[in-house]
C-alpha positions as CSV (number, residue, x, y, z in Angstrom):
1,M,21.8,64.5,-29.4
2,S,22.3,64.0,-26.1
3,I,26.0,65.9,-25.6
4,L,24.4,68.6,-28.1
5,M,21.5,69.1,-25.6
6,E,23.5,69.5,-23.0
7,R,26.0,72.0,-24.7
8,I,22.7,73.2,-25.9
9,G,21.0,73.7,-22.6
10,S,24.4,75.0,-20.3
11,F,24.7,78.1,-22.5
12,I,21.2,79.0,-22.1
13,F,20.8,78.9,-18.8
14,I,24.2,81.0,-18.5
15,A,22.2,83.5,-21.3
16,I,19.6,83.5,-19.0
17,M,21.5,83.4,-16.1
18,T,23.2,86.8,-17.8
19,R,19.3,88.8,-18.5
20,A,18.1,88.5,-15.0
21,L,21.2,89.1,-12.3
22,T,23.2,92.2,-12.5
23,P,27.0,92.1,-13.8
24,F,28.4,92.1,-9.9
25,S,25.7,89.4,-9.1
26,F,27.1,87.3,-11.8
27,G,30.3,87.6,-11.4
28,E,29.4,86.5,-8.0
29,F,28.7,83.5,-9.6
30,T,31.4,82.7,-11.8
31,A,33.7,82.6,-9.3
32,I,31.5,80.3,-6.4
33,R,31.5,78.0,-9.4
34,T,34.5,78.0,-10.9
35,I,35.9,77.3,-7.3
36,T,33.4,74.3,-6.2
37,S,34.1,72.9,-10.0
38,I,37.4,71.5,-8.9
39,T,36.9,70.0,-6.7
40,Q,33.7,67.9,-8.5
41,P,36.0,65.6,-9.5
42,L,36.5,64.1,-6.6
43,A,32.7,64.2,-5.8
44,G,32.2,60.4,-3.9
45,G,35.7,59.8,-4.3
46,G,35.9,59.0,-7.4
47,G,33.5,56.5,-7.1
48,Q,31.8,57.4,-11.0
49,Y,35.4,56.7,-12.0
50,S,35.8,53.4,-10.5
51,L,33.0,52.2,-11.1
52,L,33.2,52.1,-15.0
53,H,36.8,50.9,-14.5
54,F,35.6,47.7,-12.4
55,G,32.1,47.3,-12.7
56,S,33.1,46.7,-16.6
57,K,34.4,43.3,-14.8
58,L,31.7,42.1,-13.3
59,K,28.8,39.3,-15.3
60,T,25.8,39.8,-13.7
61,L,23.3,42.3,-14.0
62,H,22.9,42.0,-9.7
63,E,26.4,42.4,-9.3
64,K,27.0,45.7,-10.9
65,E,23.6,47.1,-9.6
66,F,25.5,45.8,-6.1
67,L,28.5,47.9,-7.2
68,T,26.8,51.3,-8.3
69,S,24.5,50.6,-5.0
70,S,27.5,50.7,-2.5
71,T,29.4,53.4,-4.4
72,L,26.9,55.1,-3.7
73,L,26.7,55.4,-0.7
74,F,29.5,54.9,0.5
75,G,30.7,57.8,-2.3
76,T,28.2,60.1,-0.3
77,L,30.3,59.7,3.3
78,L,33.6,60.4,1.0
79,S,31.9,63.4,-0.7
80,F,32.3,65.4,2.5
81,I,36.3,65.6,1.9
82,P,35.9,68.1,-0.8
83,I,32.2,69.6,0.8
84,G,34.7,70.6,4.2
85,G,37.7,71.6,2.3
86,L,35.4,74.2,1.0
87,L,33.9,75.1,3.8
88,C,37.4,75.8,5.4
89,W,38.2,77.9,2.8
90,N,35.8,80.3,2.5
91,F,36.0,81.1,6.0
92,F,39.9,81.0,5.7
93,S,39.7,83.4,2.2
94,P,39.8,86.6,2.0
95,I,37.4,87.0,-0.2
96,Q,34.3,88.6,1.3
97,L,30.9,87.5,-1.2
98,S,27.5,89.5,-0.5
99,D,24.9,87.6,2.0
100,K,23.0,85.7,-1.0
101,G,26.4,85.3,-2.7
102,E,27.0,83.5,0.9
103,F,24.2,81.6,0.7
104,A,24.6,80.6,-3.3
105,Y,27.9,79.5,-2.2
106,A,26.8,76.5,0.5
107,V,24.4,75.6,-1.7
108,I,26.9,74.9,-4.3
109,I,29.0,73.5,-2.3
110,F,26.6,71.1,-1.0
111,S,25.1,69.9,-5.1
112,I,28.3,68.0,-4.7
113,I,26.5,65.6,-3.4
114,S,23.6,65.3,-6.1
115,Y,26.3,65.4,-8.8
116,N,27.9,62.8,-7.2
117,F,24.7,60.7,-7.4
118,Y,23.9,61.8,-11.1
119,E,27.0,60.7,-12.1
120,I,27.2,57.4,-10.7
121,I,23.5,56.7,-12.0
122,K,24.6,57.9,-15.8
123,N,27.7,55.3,-15.3
124,H,25.8,52.6,-14.2
125,F,23.4,52.8,-17.8
126,R,26.7,53.0,-19.6
127,L,28.0,49.7,-16.8
128,I,24.9,47.8,-18.3
129,N,25.2,48.5,-22.2
130,N,22.3,51.3,-21.9
131,N,23.3,54.1,-23.5
132,R,19.4,55.5,-24.8
133,Q,19.1,55.9,-20.7
134,Y,21.9,57.3,-20.2
135,A,21.4,60.0,-23.4
136,I,17.8,60.4,-21.4
137,F,19.4,61.5,-18.0
138,G,21.2,64.3,-20.1
139,I,18.5,65.4,-21.8
140,L,15.9,65.9,-19.4
141,Y,18.8,67.8,-17.1
142,S,19.5,70.5,-20.1
143,L,15.7,70.8,-20.6
144,L,15.3,71.6,-17.0
145,I,17.8,74.0,-15.9
146,V,16.7,75.5,-19.1
147,F,13.2,75.5,-18.0
148,F,13.5,76.1,-13.9
149,G,16.4,78.6,-14.8
150,W,13.0,80.7,-16.7
151,I,10.7,80.1,-14.3
152,F,12.2,81.3,-11.4
153,S,14.5,83.7,-12.9
154,A,13.5,86.3,-11.0
155,K,14.7,85.3,-7.5
156,G,17.8,85.9,-8.1
157,I,21.6,84.0,-8.1
158,I,19.6,82.0,-5.0
159,A,17.8,81.0,-7.3
160,F,19.6,79.1,-9.9
161,A,22.5,77.5,-7.1
162,L,19.7,75.8,-6.8
163,I,18.4,74.7,-9.6
164,L,21.8,73.4,-10.2
165,A,22.0,71.3,-6.8
166,V,18.1,69.9,-7.3
167,A,18.0,69.1,-11.0
168,P,20.2,66.3,-11.3
169,I,18.0,64.7,-8.2
170,F,15.0,65.3,-9.6
171,V,16.3,63.2,-13.4
172,I,17.4,60.4,-11.5
173,S,15.0,60.2,-8.6
174,T,13.8,57.0,-9.2
175,T,16.6,55.0,-10.3
176,L,18.6,56.4,-7.5
177,Y,16.0,55.3,-4.9
178,R,15.9,51.7,-6.2
179,M,19.7,51.7,-5.9
180,L,20.0,52.7,-2.3
181,A,17.5,50.4,-1.5
182,L,20.0,47.8,-2.9
183,W,23.5,48.4,-1.2
184,R,22.8,46.2,2.4
185,K,23.4,43.2,-0.3
186,G,26.2,44.1,-1.7
187,N,29.5,44.3,-0.5
188,V,31.7,47.5,0.8
189,P,34.2,48.0,-1.9
190,D,37.7,47.6,-0.9
191,I,40.3,50.1,-1.0
192,P,42.1,49.2,-4.2
193,Y,38.7,50.5,-5.8
194,W,38.5,53.7,-4.1
195,R,42.3,54.0,-4.4
196,Y,41.2,54.1,-8.4
197,G,39.0,56.6,-8.7
198,L,40.8,59.2,-5.8
199,Y,44.0,58.4,-8.5
200,V,41.3,59.6,-12.0
201,G,40.3,62.8,-9.8
202,A,42.9,63.7,-8.8
203,G,44.3,63.8,-12.6
204,S,40.4,65.4,-12.8
205,V,41.2,68.5,-10.8
206,I,45.2,69.0,-12.4
207,N,43.1,69.7,-15.3
208,Q,40.4,71.6,-14.4
209,L,42.6,73.9,-12.1
210,F,44.8,74.4,-15.3
211,V,41.6,75.2,-17.6
212,S,40.1,77.2,-14.9
213,M,43.1,79.1,-13.8
214,D,42.5,82.1,-15.6
215,V,39.8,83.4,-12.9
216,I,40.4,80.7,-10.1
217,M,43.4,84.1,-10.1
218,L,40.9,87.3,-10.6
219,V,38.9,85.5,-7.8
220,L,42.1,85.5,-5.7
221,L,43.3,88.7,-6.6
222,K,40.1,90.6,-5.9
223,V,39.4,91.8,-9.3
224,D,35.6,93.8,-9.6
225,P,33.0,90.9,-9.5
226,T,31.9,92.6,-12.8
227,L,35.2,92.3,-14.9
228,I,35.4,88.6,-14.1
229,A,31.6,88.2,-15.6
230,A,32.7,90.2,-18.8
231,Y,35.5,88.1,-18.9
232,K,33.6,84.8,-17.9
233,I,30.9,86.0,-20.6
234,A,34.1,86.3,-23.1
235,T,34.9,82.5,-23.1
236,I,31.3,81.1,-23.1
237,I,31.2,81.3,-26.9
238,P,34.2,80.4,-28.3
239,Y,35.0,77.4,-25.2
240,S,31.4,76.1,-26.6
241,L,32.9,75.2,-29.7
242,F,35.6,72.6,-28.0
243,F,33.3,70.3,-28.1
244,L,33.8,69.6,-32.0
245,P,36.7,68.6,-32.5
246,G,36.3,66.4,-29.0
247,A,33.7,65.0,-30.7
248,F,35.4,64.3,-33.8
249,L,38.5,62.4,-32.2
250,T,36.1,60.3,-29.8
251,A,33.9,59.0,-32.3
252,D,37.1,57.4,-33.5
253,F,39.4,56.5,-30.0
254,V,39.0,53.1,-30.3
255,Y,40.1,52.9,-34.0
256,L,43.2,55.3,-33.5
257,T,42.9,52.7,-29.9
258,H,43.2,49.6,-32.7
259,H,45.8,51.5,-34.5
260,S,48.7,52.6,-31.9
261,N,51.4,51.6,-33.3
262,N,50.7,52.0,-36.9
263,R,52.6,55.2,-37.9
264,L,51.5,55.7,-40.8
265,V,47.6,55.9,-40.0
266,L,48.2,57.9,-37.2
267,M,49.9,60.5,-39.9
268,N,47.5,59.8,-42.1
269,Y,44.4,60.6,-39.8
270,L,46.1,63.8,-38.5
271,R,45.9,64.8,-42.0
272,S,42.4,64.3,-42.3
273,Y,41.5,66.5,-39.2
274,F,43.0,69.6,-40.6
275,A,42.2,69.2,-43.9
276,L,38.9,69.6,-41.8
277,F,39.3,71.9,-39.0
278,G,42.5,73.7,-40.8
279,L,38.9,75.0,-42.7
280,L,36.4,74.8,-39.6
281,T,38.9,77.1,-37.3
282,F,39.7,79.7,-39.8
283,L,36.0,80.1,-40.6
284,I,35.4,80.4,-36.1
285,I,37.9,82.6,-35.8
286,V,37.3,85.4,-38.7
287,T,33.4,84.9,-37.8
288,L,33.7,85.1,-33.8
289,Y,36.7,88.5,-34.6
290,L,34.2,90.7,-37.4
291,F,31.4,89.6,-35.2
292,S,32.0,89.7,-31.7
293,A,30.3,92.6,-30.3
294,P,26.5,91.2,-32.3
295,I,27.0,88.3,-31.3
296,I,27.8,88.9,-27.6
297,H,25.4,91.6,-27.3
298,L,22.7,88.9,-28.7
299,C,23.3,85.9,-26.3
300,F,24.3,88.2,-23.2
301,G,23.1,91.4,-23.6
302,N,24.5,94.6,-23.2
303,N,25.9,94.4,-20.0
304,Y,29.1,93.4,-20.7
305,P,31.1,96.0,-23.2
306,L,34.5,94.9,-22.3
307,A,33.6,90.8,-23.0
308,P,34.0,91.4,-27.2
309,Y,37.4,92.8,-26.8
310,L,38.6,90.3,-24.5
311,Q,36.6,87.6,-26.9
312,D,38.8,88.5,-29.6
313,I,42.4,87.6,-27.1
314,L,40.5,84.7,-26.1
315,L,40.5,83.6,-29.7
316,I,44.2,83.4,-30.2
317,G,44.2,80.4,-28.2
318,V,41.4,79.0,-29.0
319,A,43.0,78.4,-32.6
320,G,45.5,76.6,-31.0
321,T,43.2,74.6,-28.8
322,F,41.7,73.3,-31.8
323,L,44.4,73.0,-33.9
324,L,47.1,71.7,-31.5
325,R,46.0,70.6,-27.6
326,I,43.0,69.1,-28.5
327,P,44.4,66.3,-31.9
328,F,47.8,66.0,-30.5
329,G,46.4,65.5,-26.6
330,N,43.3,63.3,-27.5
331,I,45.3,61.2,-29.6
332,L,48.0,60.8,-26.9
333,H,45.0,59.7,-24.8
334,A,43.9,56.9,-27.3
335,V,47.3,55.5,-28.0
336,G,47.7,55.0,-24.4
337,R,50.0,57.9,-23.4
338,A,47.2,59.8,-21.0
339,D,50.4,59.2,-18.3
340,W,52.3,61.6,-20.6
341,N,49.1,64.0,-20.4
342,A,48.7,64.1,-16.9
343,L,52.7,64.8,-16.4
344,H,52.7,67.3,-18.3
345,A,49.4,69.5,-17.1
346,T,50.6,68.7,-13.3
347,L,54.2,70.1,-14.5
348,L,52.2,73.2,-16.3
349,T,49.8,74.2,-14.1
350,P,52.0,75.5,-11.4
351,V,53.9,78.1,-14.4
352,S,50.0,78.5,-15.5
353,A,49.6,79.9,-12.4
354,A,52.5,82.4,-11.9
355,V,52.1,83.4,-16.0
356,V,48.5,84.6,-14.7
357,Y,49.1,85.7,-11.5
358,F,52.0,88.0,-13.6
359,M,49.2,89.3,-16.3
360,V,46.9,89.9,-13.8
361,E,48.9,92.1,-11.5
362,W,49.5,94.2,-15.1
363,K,46.8,94.0,-16.8
364,G,44.2,93.0,-15.2
365,V,41.3,90.9,-17.1
366,Q,43.0,91.9,-20.0
367,G,46.3,90.7,-18.2
368,A,44.6,87.1,-17.8
369,A,43.1,86.4,-21.4
370,W,46.4,87.1,-22.7
371,A,48.0,84.3,-20.1
372,T,45.6,82.1,-21.0
373,S,46.0,82.5,-24.5
374,L,49.6,81.8,-24.3
375,M,48.9,79.1,-21.5
376,L,46.6,77.0,-24.2
377,I,49.1,77.5,-27.1
378,L,52.0,76.3,-24.9
379,S,49.8,73.2,-23.7
380,G,49.0,72.4,-27.0
381,A,53.2,73.7,-28.4
382,I,53.7,70.7,-25.5
383,C,51.0,67.8,-27.1
384,F,52.6,68.0,-30.2
385,G,56.0,67.3,-28.8
386,L,55.1,64.7,-26.8
387,F,53.5,63.0,-30.1
388,R,56.4,63.7,-32.3
389,I,58.3,61.9,-29.6
390,Y,56.1,58.6,-29.4
391,L,55.7,58.5,-33.1
392,G,59.0,58.4,-33.1
393,K,59.1,55.5,-31.3
394,L,57.3,53.4,-33.6
395,P,58.9,51.0,-36.7
396,K,59.4,52.8,-39.9
397,D,59.0,50.4,-41.9
398,Q,55.3,50.0,-42.4
399,L,54.5,50.1,-46.0
400,H,50.4,50.3,-46.0
401,E,47.8,51.7,-43.9
402,T,45.0,49.8,-42.8
403,S,41.9,51.4,-44.3
404,H,39.6,53.7,-42.1
């Protein structure tokens, strides 16, 4: 319910923005948010990832609390590295923002610290097996951004930036204060601790670069923010649906890991996946294609007439993601071949940059949509090929399947 609430909350928050801001201001906000989101996995030096990995090996609650406290404090210091990089990028970048856009950019940059606090505190409750509190934080955050977005919508782009910066702190304030008060009693995490977090964070940055390459290239090539806004609107509904197959596979992650060497189980699992999501993908694509214009106008207003056409192009990539990239990529991760996913994303990202650059120069935002669909299908095909290689290495004489 928490995951669903967060998806719905983000969707409503964006819908409020599109109606409160001009297309130009929403385009600026999209550009700012996309650029800063690339570095967010490095917030806190990747401490959120290290905390789960190393903290799960600790035995007592006090040890886990002290580790969380130290991660919060020293992670904050490390957060100034991506913050400094974003400030330098803004100083030397040829992109010109409006005065309000510049202020919103500064606010969102420093929200990296609040994001770091929020993720670490949430992961602390996962660490101590308090999933209920973890979920409550997500639900509260979703409700807050929708409520404050509605209340302060007339205040413009700066208000929306402040909401994203303040809401996480508001949600975790009580726990954050208690954790920070403990840091003197804990030990400073050692170098391997931070090395692990930075490694995982760097992998997430590469994946984020690949996913956001279309908007990044539109920003770097100085495409009109109004067109960037239309492109962003076109992505919201189809991309929001990615959580459906993701949730299906996440629920069975342990099962897949347990049977990672059983060829027959993996094949039967894929058959069940495609039996469900083959039909679901068809229904989603057909529905969004037939009713793209009225759905977008209902959700985001009438200021984005180009968005339905762009969404129709992106639906090709959405189908490839549902049927190739998500199932085979997630299964590779579950069976212990996350390194293959990371390598494929690393090698494909510069290719994606080149393809998107060429297509944007040629066809503008329409070119970005075609390039994105192409790269999503290519990425999915690579995941499928890697899974076939993995499957080929498994024994072929398994005669029975372990029941699901």
